C-alpha positions as CSV (number, residue, x, y, z in Angstrom):
1,M,130.7,100.1,131.3
2,G,133.3,101.2,128.9
3,I,130.7,103.4,127.3
4,C,130.0,105.3,130.5
5,I,133.7,105.7,131.3
6,L,134.5,107.2,127.9
7,R,131.6,109.6,128.1
8,A,132.6,110.7,131.5
9,Y,136.0,111.7,130.1
10,D,134.0,113.5,127.2
11,F,135.7,111.2,124.5
12,A,134.6,112.9,121.3
13,P,133.7,109.7,119.2
14,M,131.3,108.7,122.1
15,K,128.9,111.3,121.0
16,R,128.2,109.1,117.8
17,I,127.2,106.0,120.0
18,A,123.6,105.5,121.1
19,S,122.7,105.9,124.7
20,L,122.9,103.2,127.2
21,P,119.2,102.2,127.4
22,V,119.1,101.9,123.6
23,L,122.3,99.7,123.8
24,L,120.9,97.6,126.5
25,C,117.7,97.1,124.3
26,L,119.9,96.2,121.4
27,M,121.9,93.7,123.6
28,A,118.8,92.1,125.0
29,V,117.5,91.7,121.4
30,T,120.7,90.3,120.2
31,M,120.8,87.7,122.9
32,T,117.2,86.6,122.4
33,N,117.5,86.2,118.6
34,I,120.6,84.1,119.1
35,L,118.2,81.5,121.0
36,I,115.6,82.0,118.2
37,F,118.0,81.7,115.5
38,S,119.7,78.4,117.1
39,A,116.2,76.9,117.9
40,A,115.2,77.6,114.0
41,A,118.2,76.2,112.6
42,Y,117.8,72.8,114.5
43,M,114.1,72.7,113.5
44,R,115.1,73.4,109.8
45,A,117.5,70.5,110.0
46,H,114.5,68.4,109.8
47,K,113.8,69.5,106.3
48,E,110.7,71.6,107.0
49,E,110.0,75.3,107.8
50,P,108.1,75.6,111.0
51,M,109.3,79.2,111.5
52,L,107.4,80.7,108.4
53,M,104.4,82.0,110.2
54,N,106.5,83.2,113.0
55,S,108.9,85.1,110.8
56,V,106.0,86.6,108.8
57,T,104.0,87.6,111.8
58,M,107.0,89.1,113.7
59,G,108.1,91.0,110.5
60,I,104.8,92.6,110.2
61,A,104.5,93.3,114.0
62,V,108.0,94.8,114.1
63,L,107.3,96.9,111.1
64,V,104.2,98.4,112.7
65,A,105.6,99.0,116.0
66,V,108.8,100.5,114.8
67,W,106.7,102.9,112.4
68,F,104.5,104.1,115.2
69,C,107.1,104.3,117.9
70,S,109.8,106.2,115.6
71,Q,107.3,109.1,115.8
72,I,107.8,109.1,119.6
73,S,111.7,108.5,120.3
74,V,114.5,106.2,119.7
75,I,114.2,104.5,123.0
76,A,110.5,103.8,122.3
77,T,111.3,102.3,119.0
78,M,114.1,100.0,120.5
79,A,111.9,99.1,123.4
80,S,109.0,98.0,121.3
81,Y,111.1,96.0,119.1
82,A,112.8,94.2,122.1
83,A,109.5,93.6,123.7
84,L,108.0,92.0,120.6
85,V,111.0,89.8,120.1
86,M,111.3,88.7,123.8
87,L,107.5,88.4,124.6
88,L,106.1,87.1,121.3
89,G,108.8,85.7,119.2
90,L,110.8,83.9,121.8
91,P,107.8,82.1,123.5
92,W,106.3,81.3,120.2
93,T,109.8,79.7,119.0
94,L,110.5,77.9,122.2
95,R,106.7,76.3,122.1
96,M,107.4,75.1,118.8
97,F,110.8,73.9,119.6
98,F,109.8,71.8,122.6
99,R,107.1,70.0,120.7
100,D,107.4,66.1,121.0
101,Y,108.6,66.2,117.3
102,Y,111.8,67.9,118.0
103,R,112.8,66.1,121.2
104,R,114.8,62.9,120.7
105,T,114.5,60.2,123.2
106,A,117.5,57.7,123.5
């Protein structure tokens, strides 16, 4: 919201800030990554590394998507990154997290 107001008043430093759609993609990815990293930290507390395949696969997928989409535009790059994290990374992590091994019964 502040970005829109400052841009409306033609505040010079705002020309260096990314567009609103790019910032919204970054916000969505950041919030999703908080969930993924929290679940990963909890799973790693059990002295194993269940996220290795997830991390490697996501790294390769993001590398390929960003490389191809960077030829198109910044918003395509950010949207592909956000889509991969939210549609592949998060469900994969949550599926591992909610396995019976990580749930505690009192």
